[in-house]
C-alpha positions in Angstrom: -3.5 87.6 -89.3 -3.9 85.6 -86.1 -3.8 81.8 -84.8 -5.9 80.1 -81.9 -3.6 80.4 -79.3 -2.9 84.6 -79.7 -6.7 84.5 -79.4 -7.1 81.8 -76.1 -3.5 83.4 -74.8 -6.3 86.7 -74.2 -8.9 85.1 -73.7 -7.3 83.2 -70.3 -5.4 86.8 -69.7 -9.3 88.6 -69.3 -10.1 86.0 -67.0 -7.9 85.6 -65.1 -8.2 89.6 -64.7 -11.2 89.0 -63.5 -10.8 86.3 -61.7 -7.7 88.0 -59.8 -10.0 90.9 -59.0 -13.5 89.2 -58.1 -10.5 87.6 -55.3 -9.3 90.5 -54.6 -13.1 92.2 -53.6 -13.9 89.3 -51.5 -10.8 88.8 -50.0 -10.3 85.6 -50.6 -6.3 85.2 -51.3 -6.7 81.7 -53.5 -9.2 82.4 -56.1 -6.4 85.6 -56.0 -4.0 83.2 -56.8 -5.7 81.4 -59.4 -7.0 84.0 -61.3 -2.3 85.2 -61.5 -1.8 82.0 -62.4 -4.3 82.0 -65.5 -3.0 85.0 -66.5 0.5 84.1 -67.3 -1.1 80.4 -68.4 -2.9 83.5 -71.0 0.5 85.6 -71.7 2.0 82.1 -72.4 0.1 80.9 -74.9 0.3 83.7 -76.5 3.2 84.6 -77.1 3.5 80.8 -78.0 1.3 81.8 -80.5 2.9 84.9 -80.9 5.8 82.9 -81.8 4.3 80.2 -84.2 2.7 83.2 -85.7 6.2 84.6 -86.8 8.3 81.5 -87.7 4.7 80.7 -90.1 5.3 84.2 -91.6 9.2 83.8 -92.5 8.5 80.7 -93.7 
C-alpha cells in the first residue's frame, strides 16, 4: 500500500530533478541548488511515508 507522503515525496524528487537539470542547462546555480534541495526534501518525505507504512503494517 502506498500513502500520500510516499507519493508526494516521489513527486518532489522528480520536480527537483527537473529543476536541477534546468538550472544546469541555463547555467543558473540558484535554480540548480533549489532543485537539489527539493530532491532532498522529497527523499525525506518519502522515507517518512515508508516508515509510516511499515509501522502501520506491523500493528
